[in-house]
C-alpha positions as CSV (number, residue, x, y, z in Angstrom):
1,X,-88.2,200.6,102.2
2,X,-85.1,198.8,103.2
3,X,-83.8,199.1,99.7
4,X,-84.4,202.8,99.5
5,X,-82.7,203.3,102.9
6,X,-79.7,201.4,101.7
7,X,-79.7,203.3,98.4
8,X,-79.7,206.7,100.2
9,X,-77.0,205.5,102.5
10,X,-74.6,204.5,99.8
11,X,-75.5,205.9,96.4
12,X,-74.3,209.4,95.5
13,X,-76.6,211.1,93.0
14,X,-75.6,214.0,90.7
15,X,-75.5,217.6,91.9
16,X,-76.4,216.6,95.5
17,X,-74.6,216.7,98.8
18,X,-74.1,213.3,100.5
19,X,-74.9,214.8,103.8
20,X,-78.3,216.1,102.5
21,X,-79.8,213.4,100.2
22,X,-82.8,214.5,98.2
23,X,-86.1,212.8,98.0
24,X,-86.1,210.0,95.3
25,X,-88.7,208.4,93.2
26,X,-87.9,204.7,92.5
27,X,-88.7,204.0,88.8
28,X,-89.5,200.4,87.9
29,X,-90.5,200.9,84.2
30,X,-90.5,203.4,81.4
31,X,-92.5,203.3,78.2
32,X,-93.4,206.0,75.8
33,X,-93.6,209.3,77.7
34,X,-94.3,207.6,81.0
35,X,-92.2,206.7,84.0
36,X,-93.8,204.1,86.4
37,X,-92.9,204.3,90.2
38,X,-92.6,201.4,92.5
39,X,-95.9,202.5,94.1
40,X,-97.7,202.1,90.8
41,X,-98.0,205.8,90.1
42,X,-97.0,207.2,86.8
43,X,-95.4,210.5,85.7
44,X,-94.9,212.1,82.3
45,X,-91.2,212.3,81.7
46,X,-91.2,216.0,80.8
47,X,-87.4,216.1,80.9
48,X,-86.9,213.3,78.3
49,X,-84.6,211.9,80.9
50,X,-82.1,214.8,80.5
51,X,-83.2,215.4,77.0
52,X,-82.1,212.1,75.6
53,X,-85.3,210.0,75.2
54,X,-86.4,212.2,72.3
55,X,-88.8,209.6,70.8
56,X,-90.1,208.3,74.1
57,X,-88.8,205.4,76.2
58,X,-88.2,202.0,74.8
59,X,-89.4,202.3,71.2
60,X,-89.9,198.8,70.0
61,X,-87.4,199.0,67.0
62,X,-84.7,200.2,69.4
63,X,-85.4,197.4,71.9
64,X,-85.3,194.8,69.2
65,X,-82.1,196.1,67.8
66,X,-80.5,195.9,71.3
67,X,-81.7,192.3,71.8
68,X,-80.6,191.2,68.4
69,X,-77.1,192.7,68.7
70,X,-76.7,191.4,72.3
71,X,-77.0,187.8,71.0
72,X,-74.3,188.3,68.4
73,X,-71.7,190.8,69.5
74,X,-72.2,192.9,72.7
75,X,-68.7,194.4,72.6
76,X,-65.3,194.4,71.0
77,X,-62.4,196.7,71.3
78,X,-62.2,199.3,68.4
79,X,-58.4,199.5,67.9
80,X,-57.6,197.3,64.9
81,X,-61.1,195.9,64.7
82,X,-64.5,197.0,63.4
83,X,-68.0,195.7,63.1
84,X,-71.2,196.1,61.0
85,X,-73.2,198.3,63.4
86,X,-70.7,201.1,63.4
87,X,-70.5,200.9,59.6
88,X,-74.3,201.1,59.3
89,X,-74.5,204.0,61.8
90,X,-71.7,205.9,60.2
91,X,-73.4,205.7,56.8
92,X,-76.6,207.1,58.2
93,X,-74.8,209.9,60.1
94,X,-72.7,211.0,57.1
95,X,-75.9,211.1,55.0
96,X,-77.5,213.4,57.6
97,X,-74.6,215.8,57.8
98,X,-73.9,218.9,55.7
99,X,-71.4,218.3,53.0
100,X,-67.8,218.0,54.3
101,X,-68.6,216.7,57.8
102,X,-67.8,213.1,57.3
103,X,-65.0,212.0,59.7
104,X,-66.5,210.5,62.8
105,X,-64.9,209.7,66.1
106,X,-67.2,207.8,68.6
107,X,-67.1,208.0,72.4
108,X,-69.4,207.1,75.2
109,X,-70.8,210.4,76.4
110,X,-71.5,213.9,75.3
111,X,-69.0,215.4,77.7
112,X,-66.3,213.1,76.3
113,X,-67.3,214.1,72.8
114,X,-66.4,217.7,73.8
115,X,-63.1,216.5,75.2
116,X,-62.4,214.8,71.9
117,X,-63.4,217.9,69.9
118,X,-61.0,220.2,71.8
119,X,-58.2,217.6,71.5
120,X,-58.8,217.6,67.7
121,X,-58.7,221.4,67.5
122,X,-55.5,221.8,69.6
123,X,-53.7,218.9,67.9
124,X,-54.6,220.2,64.5
125,X,-53.3,223.7,65.3
126,X,-50.1,222.4,66.7
127,X,-49.5,220.2,63.7
128,X,-50.3,223.1,61.3
129,X,-47.3,225.0,62.8
130,X,-49.1,226.9,65.5
131,X,-47.6,225.4,68.7
132,X,-49.0,228.2,70.9
133,X,-52.6,227.8,69.7
134,X,-53.9,225.6,72.5
135,X,-56.3,227.9,74.3
136,X,-60.1,227.7,73.9
137,X,-62.7,230.5,73.6
138,X,-66.4,230.4,74.3
139,X,-69.4,232.4,75.4
140,X,-70.7,232.9,78.9
141,X,-73.9,231.1,79.7
142,X,-72.8,227.8,78.1
143,X,-72.5,224.3,79.4
144,X,-70.5,221.5,77.8
145,X,-70.3,218.7,80.3
146,X,-68.8,217.6,83.6
147,X,-65.4,216.2,82.5
148,X,-62.3,218.2,83.2
149,X,-61.8,220.3,80.1
150,X,-65.5,220.5,79.4
151,X,-66.0,222.0,82.9
152,X,-63.5,224.8,82.1
153,X,-65.8,225.9,79.3
154,X,-68.8,226.5,81.5
155,X,-69.4,230.0,82.8
156,X,-66.7,230.6,85.5
157,X,-69.0,232.8,87.6
158,X,-72.5,231.6,87.2
159,X,-71.9,228.0,86.0
160,X,-72.1,224.9,88.2
161,X,-68.4,224.3,88.3
162,X,-67.2,227.6,89.9
163,X,-66.3,225.8,93.1
164,X,-63.3,224.2,91.3
165,X,-61.7,227.6,91.0
166,X,-58.2,227.8,89.7
167,X,-57.9,224.0,89.4
168,X,-59.6,224.4,86.0
169,X,-57.8,225.8,83.0
170,X,-58.5,229.4,82.4
171,X,-60.3,229.9,79.1
172,X,-61.2,233.0,77.1
173,X,-64.9,234.0,77.7
174,X,-66.9,236.7,75.9
175,X,-70.4,237.7,77.0
176,X,-73.2,235.4,75.9
177,X,-74.8,236.3,72.6
178,X,-77.0,239.3,73.4
179,X,-79.7,239.1,70.7
180,X,-82.4,236.5,71.4
181,X,-83.6,234.0,68.8
182,X,-86.8,235.7,67.8
183,X,-85.6,239.4,68.1
184,X,-84.6,241.5,65.1
185,X,-81.0,240.9,64.1
186,X,-78.6,243.9,64.0
187,X,-75.6,244.1,61.7
188,X,-74.0,246.4,64.2
189,X,-71.1,244.3,65.7
190,X,-71.3,246.2,69.0
191,X,-75.0,245.5,69.4
192,X,-74.9,241.9,68.2
193,X,-71.9,240.9,70.3
194,X,-69.5,240.1,67.5
195,X,-67.3,243.1,68.2
196,X,-66.2,241.5,71.4
197,X,-65.4,238.3,69.6
198,X,-63.3,240.2,67.0
199,X,-61.4,242.0,69.8
200,X,-60.7,238.7,71.5
201,X,-59.4,237.2,68.4
202,X,-57.2,240.2,67.5
203,X,-55.8,240.3,71.0
204,X,-55.4,236.6,71.8
205,X,-56.1,234.8,68.5
206,X,-52.5,233.6,68.2
207,X,-53.1,231.4,71.3
208,X,-56.7,230.2,70.5
209,X,-57.2,226.8,68.9
210,X,-61.0,226.9,68.7
211,X,-64.2,228.6,69.7
212,X,-67.0,226.3,71.0
213,X,-70.6,227.2,71.3
214,X,-74.0,225.5,71.7
215,X,-75.8,226.7,68.5
216,X,-79.0,228.7,69.1
217,X,-79.8,227.1,72.5
218,X,-77.4,227.4,75.5
219,X,-78.8,224.5,77.6
220,X,-77.9,223.8,81.2
221,X,-76.0,227.0,81.5
222,X,-79.2,229.1,81.5
223,X,-81.5,228.0,78.7
224,X,-80.9,231.1,76.6
225,X,-81.9,231.1,72.9
226,X,-79.7,233.3,70.7
227,X,-80.1,234.5,67.2
228,X,-78.7,232.4,64.3
229,X,-77.1,235.5,62.9
230,X,-74.5,235.3,65.7
231,X,-73.3,231.9,64.3
232,X,-72.9,233.3,60.8
233,X,-70.8,236.2,62.1
234,X,-68.8,233.8,64.3
235,X,-68.1,231.5,61.4
236,X,-66.7,234.5,59.4
237,X,-64.5,235.6,62.2
238,X,-63.1,232.1,62.9
239,X,-62.3,231.7,59.2
240,X,-60.6,235.1,59.1
241,X,-58.4,234.4,62.1
242,X,-57.7,230.7,61.4
243,X,-59.6,229.5,64.5
244,X,-61.6,226.2,64.5
245,X,-65.3,226.5,65.2
246,X,-66.9,223.7,67.3
247,X,-70.7,223.3,67.6
248,X,-72.0,221.4,70.7
249,X,-75.3,219.9,69.5
250,X,-75.5,217.2,72.1
251,X,-78.7,218.7,73.4
252,X,-80.0,220.4,70.3
253,X,-79.5,217.7,67.6
254,X,-82.2,215.5,66.2
255,X,-85.1,218.0,65.9
256,X,-85.2,219.3,69.5
257,X,-85.2,223.0,68.3
258,X,-87.6,222.5,65.4
259,X,-84.8,222.0,62.9
260,X,-83.0,218.7,62.3
261,X,-79.9,220.3,63.7
262,X,-79.8,223.8,65.2
263,X,-76.9,224.8,62.9
264,X,-79.4,224.6,60.0
265,X,-81.2,227.7,61.3
266,X,-78.0,229.7,60.5
267,X,-76.9,227.8,57.4
268,X,-73.5,227.4,59.1
269,X,-71.3,224.3,59.1
270,X,-68.7,224.0,61.9
271,X,-65.3,222.5,61.7
272,X,-66.2,220.1,64.4
273,X,-69.6,218.9,65.6
274,X,-70.5,217.1,68.8
275,X,-73.6,214.9,69.0
276,X,-75.1,212.6,71.7
277,X,-78.2,212.2,73.9
278,X,-80.9,211.5,71.3
279,X,-78.4,209.8,69.0
280,X,-79.5,206.5,70.6
281,X,-83.0,207.6,71.4
282,X,-81.8,207.8,75.0
283,X,-81.4,204.1,75.4
284,X,-77.7,203.7,75.4
285,X,-74.7,206.0,76.1
286,X,-73.0,207.0,72.8
287,X,-71.7,210.2,71.4
288,X,-70.0,211.3,68.1
289,X,-67.5,214.0,67.3
290,X,-67.6,214.8,63.6
291,X,-65.1,216.8,61.5
292,X,-63.8,217.3,58.0
293,X,-61.2,215.4,56.0
294,X,-59.1,218.5,55.9
295,X,-59.0,219.0,59.7
296,X,-58.6,215.2,60.3
297,X,-55.6,215.2,58.1
298,X,-53.9,217.8,60.2
299,X,-54.7,216.0,63.4
300,X,-52.9,212.7,62.4
301,X,-53.3,210.0,65.0
302,X,-55.7,211.2,67.7
303,X,-54.5,210.1,71.0
304,X,-57.8,209.1,72.5
305,X,-59.4,205.7,72.8
306,X,-62.4,205.1,75.1
307,X,-62.7,201.4,76.2
308,X,-66.3,201.3,74.9
309,X,-65.7,203.4,71.8
310,X,-68.2,202.5,69.1
311,X,-69.7,199.8,71.3
312,X,-71.7,197.5,69.0
313,X,-74.8,197.5,71.2
314,X,-74.9,201.3,71.3
315,X,-74.2,201.6,67.5
316,X,-77.0,199.1,66.7
317,X,-79.5,201.0,68.9
318,X,-78.3,204.3,67.4
319,X,-78.8,203.0,63.9
320,X,-82.3,202.0,64.7
321,X,-82.9,205.4,66.3
322,X,-81.7,207.1,63.1
323,X,-84.2,205.0,61.1
324,X,-86.9,206.1,63.5
325,X,-85.9,209.7,63.3
326,X,-85.8,209.7,59.5
327,X,-89.2,207.9,59.3
328,X,-91.2,210.9,60.5
329,X,-90.9,214.7,60.3
330,X,-89.9,215.1,64.0
331,X,-88.8,218.7,63.4
332,X,-92.4,219.6,62.4
333,X,-93.6,217.9,65.5
334,X,-91.2,220.0,67.6
335,X,-92.5,223.1,66.0
336,X,-96.1,222.1,66.9
337,X,-95.0,221.5,70.5
338,X,-93.4,225.0,70.5
339,X,-96.7,226.5,69.4
340,X,-98.6,224.7,72.2
341,X,-96.0,225.5,74.8
342,X,-96.0,229.2,73.9
343,X,-99.8,229.4,74.0
344,X,-100.4,227.4,77.2
345,X,-97.5,228.9,79.2
346,X,-98.3,232.5,78.3
347,X,-100.2,233.2,81.6
348,X,-96.8,232.8,83.4
349,X,-95.8,236.2,82.0
350,X,-98.2,237.9,84.4
351,X,-97.3,235.9,87.5
352,X,-95.5,237.4,90.4
353,X,-91.9,236.1,90.7
354,X,-91.6,235.2,87.0
355,X,-88.7,236.9,85.2
356,X,-89.1,235.6,81.7
357,X,-90.9,233.0,79.5
358,X,-89.3,231.5,76.4
359,X,-90.0,228.7,74.1
360,X,-88.2,227.2,71.1
361,X,-89.0,223.9,69.4
362,X,-89.8,221.3,72.1
363,X,-88.3,223.4,74.9
364,X,-90.3,225.5,77.3
365,X,-88.7,227.7,80.0
366,X,-90.1,229.7,82.8
367,X,-87.4,231.7,84.4
368,X,-88.1,232.7,88.0
369,X,-86.7,235.6,90.1
370,X,-85.5,233.2,92.8
371,X,-84.4,229.5,92.9
372,X,-87.3,227.0,93.1
373,X,-87.7,224.7,96.1
374,X,-86.6,221.4,94.6
375,X,-88.0,219.3,97.4
376,X,-91.5,220.7,97.2
377,X,-91.4,220.4,93.4
378,X,-90.5,216.8,93.6
379,X,-93.4,216.1,96.0
380,X,-95.7,217.9,93.6
381,X,-94.4,215.9,90.6
382,X,-95.6,212.7,92.3
383,X,-99.0,214.2,93.0
384,X,-99.5,215.7,89.6
385,X,-98.0,212.9,87.5
386,X,-95.5,215.1,85.7
387,X,-91.8,214.8,86.3
388,X,-90.0,218.1,86.2
389,X,-86.6,218.9,87.7
390,X,-85.8,222.7,88.1
391,X,-82.4,224.1,87.5
392,X,-82.0,226.9,90.0
393,X,-84.3,229.6,88.9
394,X,-85.3,227.7,85.7
395,X,-88.4,225.7,85.5
396,X,-88.2,224.0,82.1
397,X,-89.6,221.1,80.1
398,X,-88.0,219.3,77.2
399,X,-90.6,216.5,76.6
400,X,-90.3,213.6,74.2
401,X,-91.2,214.6,70.7
402,X,-93.8,211.8,70.8
403,X,-95.9,213.5,73.4
404,X,-99.5,214.1,72.4
405,X,-101.3,217.5,72.8
406,X,-103.4,216.5,75.8
407,X,-100.4,215.0,77.5
408,X,-98.4,218.2,76.9
409,X,-101.3,220.2,78.4
410,X,-100.7,218.3,81.6
411,X,-97.1,219.4,81.5
412,X,-97.9,223.1,81.0
413,X,-100.6,223.0,83.7
414,X,-98.0,221.6,86.1
415,X,-95.4,224.2,85.2
416,X,-97.9,227.0,85.7
417,X,-98.9,225.6,89.1
418,X,-95.3,225.4,90.2
419,X,-94.6,228.9,88.9
420,X,-97.6,230.2,91.0
421,X,-96.0,228.8,94.1
422,X,-97.5,225.3,94.2
């Protein structure tokens, strides 16, 4: 108890006020889908620890890779030096990418990967003879991280960074894609939202370096699932106006949506791709910003160099995670999870206070009419043995892809209980 009192007196947790600390569960071990508390109780990690532990916690091959690498080369600076783990990982990533995406810049978090992407886009435009093309465009309802430029790309009104106000750079926002993933696509640009993109590009395109979007799934900005047709139209418009297209697949990559990468559902390749989270199976912090030879050539020397860029430990773990990912059809597993989520969460549609229910791949979302009581939910999580963390009005689960059907049923039962009012 003394340790926890000390922790709450001095440790500042994300998205919480220091004057009003939230209830905490002290975790002493994690294995597979399970988190073990200091009181011996266990909870299913239905959040995949912020969507990163896609294959469960501490898979044996990843743990072994970490141990082996730690004994040989834990870290070395990446300027002027290289190492085998980054070569091995890069070979695997290039093989997994669509043709043309083969220039990889490593960083140490998804948010920084976004910062790198927008730097690439702006520097490329300037070096191509467009010195005024340094603005960015995006859709409302998105989320791209908590670092400075990434924050400016979150929804300025409904996003979690609105309190920074004019301190953030003003970006160009269009409404979020209006047609949902499973709805009928319309070629009418007014109905499908692309008319607004074209108007923006015609009006301000001479100042826009890139358009960034989370393909198919807008994550922490609202858990909206949009139609792949939007990405195809966006690709055509970016090509026509000479604007770089950036896909943020930090949350959606590595089978989360039921495809290896969300961009595959649209058959679209971006100019720049951001990956993270499941890249290391959630064991280490590592991210990758991937682009083409053509774009890289126009960037020249990228003035960015994280201290722990391409850390050998992280690269070794990521390489082992890539082997694990390629060794099983995890996308098929995600689609099976989607089917079960859709079936077992269906009763939520008839519940008072529920606005919407949506599922895609290994993502299940119950959207409420009002924000959920986080404190009560956390107490219930301890009692039910299922760890869930609501996001405002959103009660959602993104469990490890390794979860078994009976374990997933425990998650859906907990979600329905919370949605009913505990």
